[in-house]
C-alpha angles and dihedrals in degrees: 000000000000094000097061091061098045110127105205166217086296097231090062091060091048091240132101120221092199093095091056110014094170115087108235122236095253091055092048093052091046089053092048093055093043089055085066089075098038118129100230093200096056107089126280128347120251117296134212141145136291119237085266096050099257115141112256140164116249096210135023086224090246111089092203092054087048089057091046093049104035104040112090134157091272095049107126115236089239088068097030097061096049089049088051096048092049093048091046092052089049097048122350093186096058091038091059089051089050090052090054091043087061094061098038113118094181134045109015095335120138097219090227101148099165094055089042091060091043093053101037091069099036094120090078096040095052091062088066112085114244090222090059091050092051094045092049094045090051089048095052091044093053093043091050094048092047091052090048095050093049091052093050092048090048091050095046091051089056096041114043110200139187120259094251090057094056094101091059096048098093092043093053094042090053092049090050091050090051090052091050092051089050092051094047095047111111115246115232132183124251090250091053091051091050091052092049090049092051090049094054091047089053091051090050092048090050093052091049092050092047092050090050092053099042104035113064093186091054090044092055091048092045091048093046091051091049092047092053093050094045096048095046093045090051092050090047091052089054091051087049091054092049089046091239091140095162088064095057113111128216093254092114090052092052097038107108113253119253107267094005115147087257093052092049093052096045107023084223094147091056090054092050093044093052091053094049096042107029118182092253090059092074131029091214091066094059092072097045126100117247095254091048093047091051090050093050098048093044086053093049092048088059100039102034102031117021101035095049092045091047088057092046091051089050091220109192091227090062092059095039093051090049091047089239096139096149089059096052113126102219091188090066096048111116120235098253094044089051090052094049100038104038094103091053091049090054092046099049102027106020100152095049093042096051090045089055092051090053090052088053089051092052090044092243088121139018134233123211121243105151099109097044125095117235093242091050089059092045090050090050092050091052101044109029126082085223096060089144088078092055091048090056092044089052091051090050092050091051091048093049093053093043089058088062094054144286136278104239128200095352144115140195123246108206122203105208094164124135094262088064095061119138122017097350088060090050092050093047090051093048097045091044091055091044093054090045091055094044092050122100124233136313088034099037112129094010133117135171136218125215116227140113086294108027114202131207108224131194101214107243129207141080095233137047089246091054092047094049092049091051093050094047092049094052108128113252095177094228086282135097101195099165092188094062091067089062091040086058091050091050093048090051091047091052094046092051097033093236122189121225091259090054095056122101107272106207139020126194110212112201104191147114088251092239092132121180123250108263090221120089097252109175103150142016096266093053091047089055091049094049092050090050090051092051094046088059099051093032130258117292125191119217092262092051090052091049090052091051094049094049087050091052089053091052101258116129093198135054117213111268112264130209107196102202110191116210103171138048103268137145093216113118117189099199141001126264097263099048106131120228093025133105126192117200135152145189140072099276125105091213097093089062088076088072091068103043120127123347128344131095129245113252099191142312094272090053093052090049087052092051091050089055097039101084124101089265090067104041128154089246097086093045098048092044092047089053092042098054100029100097105101094220092059091046093046093048093050092048095046091048092058091230119135111191110247127201123190120196120192116200126181120201129352108282110164100226091044091054090048091055095045091049088052090050093050091054093047093051090051092050094054102036098253113144112238125213113190121195111187114187131183120255089246094056114135122247090237092055093047090052091049088057092049089051091051091052090048087059097049111099095203090058111085098167137036126193124183107201111235142249100053121199114279094253092064123077104231097196091051091053096045091049089059093062113100109255089228090056100042095112092160088062094228099119108119092241092053092047090046093051090047091055094047124084115245095012124114119210116217088236136019118221106268101228097051089041089053092049090051088054092057101062122053110287089224091058118119122190146171106245123220121186119213123186121211087246097044113127112263096352089171095070092048096048093047087066095057126104091196119034119194108187118199104145099122091232116125112244093339096149112072130191091262089063094059129084112233109265096013120145111241122201111190112202094168120109113185128169113223126180117267118168094190089066119084088229093051094238143060132209121245133173135233089264123072092240100197091050095044095051090067093062112018121090093213131010138170118228126229111252105025104033122069092003094067091040090055091051090047091055091045089057092042087056090049091053090050088054095055089045090060090049092054092032099237 
C-alpha cells in the first residue's frame, strides 16, 4: 500500500518540484488521510522533499507518532484535525493519551492548551465536512474584503488626501466609522440595561436547563463534573477544619465563581452546591421552596466553602482584590501569577517584594517556575523591566530539572535559520540554553549550529538575556545543512583518533526539520541532475546518509538523535522504528526528563510510549471512556437514578496499598463512580472489621466492596472475605467466586482485577504455553529468557534484569515495591519486579511501575463495579 502514494523522485512523475518546493496544504491533508490506509509493514512510508529540497519522509508510518511529532502550538486546525482523525482511527487509546499530553503542565505534558481544546471536542467537528468549512471561509473572506474596500472607497471619495497620506487613509476611515457607530448607538437608562441583562441571563439559564434535561450525554458529563468538585471541596473543608493546610487541593481556585458568566451559562455552581448541601443535610431546607433552597445553598457554597478555602490557599488574587498588598505571601505565588503580576507587586508593595527577591537570591526563599515554558521566561527576561524575576525563575527551573537527573555526554543543535523566525526561534534559543546548562562537562554550556560550516559555541553571557542574544545571533550561513554537523563530528573524531566510546552520545536537534539538500543545487538544471543521480542509487534522507557516512568511517553506531520539532511542518526525518532516534515536539521542557541520566533510546515509538506511560496517562481513562461511552448504557444508568458506588476498606498504612487506593479514588472521581472509603487502624479487631463489611453489604448505594489485602496477622483474611456479599465482591476474592473460576463450565460473577487487567494488555486472541517460575526456583533466568510474554509478580524489587529478557518480548510487571528514596517527599518510590530502565533497552513492550498494571487493575475494579450496578438495574 505504501508504494502507490510514493511521491518521487520528481523526475519519475514527470514533474519537477523545484518551481514549488513546498507541499501545499491540500496535498498535506490528502497525504495525512492516505496514511490511514497505509500498510505499516510494507516497506517505507511515502517520501517527498523538505521546503529546502532535501529528501524526507512524509510520515513515520505510525499515525499516532505523526500526531505526537508534528502537532505543535502553531499547527493550524486544518491540519490538526486530519492528523487527529487518522491517529484516532489507528489507535483510539493512544490518541486519547496524546490529547491529554497536549494539556499536561507537569510530568511529560506539552502545555499546549489551545490545541488541547481544539482536539478534545473533535468528535463534533469531524462531522462537519471540510469542504463546507473551506467554502464558507472563502465566502466570508471575500465578503469581508468587499465590504472593507467599499468603505475605503466611499471614505476616500468624501475625503480627498495627498499622496503621502495614503497609508493613513484606512486607519482614519476606521476611526471615523467607530465614532459614527458610537453616535448612532441608542442611549438607554441604567434600569433598562439592567432589565436587558437579566433577560439575557434568563435565556442562558433556560438553555442550560433544557440541555441538561434533553441531552443524556451532557447530563452525565455535567453530573460527573459536579460530583468531582463537590467531593474534593468537601474533602478540602475537612482538611481545613483539621488544620492540614498542605493537603488542600486547588479545587476552590478552579471552581467557577458564583454568578460568573460561566456559571450563568451552565448553572454549574447550583449543581455543586446541591451536592455539598443536600436537602437532607439540614432540616431547615425541607420547608423551603426550590428557588429559595437553591439560593441558600449557592450562598453557602460561596461564603462557607470557597471564601475560606481561598484564604487558606493564600491565592494572590484574594489579597490583591482586597488591596492587602502588605500581607501578600510571595512564597505562595504560582509561577504564572508571578510572571503576570510582578509589575503590580513592585508598584504596590515595592519594599517587601524586593526584599523577597533578595531572599530568593540568597536561597532563604523560593520562587515558583514549574508551569512556565522556557521561552516565556527568556522573553520576560528580554522585554520586562523586572528581568530579575525571570532570571530567578530560570535558575529555579534549571534546579528543578537537575534534581531529576543530568544530561550526560550530549549537546544541543540549534536551528537559528530564517524559517524559524518568531516563536519557534524563541523556543529553540531557550531550549538550547537549557540543554547546555543541564549538560555535564565537557559539553556543559556548549551548543552547535548546523550550516555549511557548523560551529561549536560556548554560550557567552552572565545573564539569561545575554545568553539568549548570543545564541540567537549565532551565524547560520543562510544554510541548514544537517549532515555537515555529523561531518564535523567525524572530522574531529579522525583528527583525534577517537574510538566509538569516545564519540558524543546524543544530540538534541531543535529545528523545524526543513533541512537543506546536501547537493550543491544552484539552478534548475543542477537540481534535475542531482535528482536523477539520487533516483539511480535510491533516495536517502539526511539520517540515512549520516548512517552511511559513519559506517564508511568504521563506526557501527551513529550518535543518538532527539529530533525536536518546533514548527508546523510535514517533514519527517526518520520512520517510527528507527533505532537510536527519538522524535518529540512542542515548547515545553517536560519531555527532557525522558532523557536524563543513563539509558539508550530504543526508537521513536518507544520514546512516545514512555512519554505516555506515567500515572497521568494511564489506561484507566481510556478503558472507562470506552466502557461507558455507549449512549444507551449512560442513559439507562441515569434514568434509573442509580449511581455506581464502590467501597474500599483499608486497614493500616502500607505504602503500596495507599498508592493503589489513591489511584482508585481519583479514577472514581473521573468517571462518576461514588467512592466510599473506610480507613481503619492497624490494631482494629476482626469483629469490628467484619461489622463494617456487613454495613456495606446492607447499603443500597454500594455496588462493590473491596477489602485491601494483606490484612494484619491477627485477622483471618478468609473469614473477612467470606462475609462480603457475593454480588458485591468486585475484587473476585469471595470463596464462591474463586471456586467457580477454578471449575470448568462455571462463570464467577467477578474475575479478580489484577489478572483480568493483565489479560487485557496482550492480544485477546493470543494463545500460549504457560510456565510458572517462583522467585526461589533454580536458574529462573534461563527459563524466563525463553518467554515471549513475561508476567512478573514475585514481589522482589527489580529482580528481572535485561539479560533475563528475550529481545522483543512483552513484559507485564505486576510487582509494586516501595523502596527508600530521600528525594521524594514521601520518602519512598514505587518500583516493579523488573528493572525498568534496563528492560526498556531490549523488551518490545513493557508496562511501567507505577502507571502500568496498577491503573489496569483499577480500571477492571471500576468495570466490575459498573457490572454490579447493571445487574441491579437489569441492563
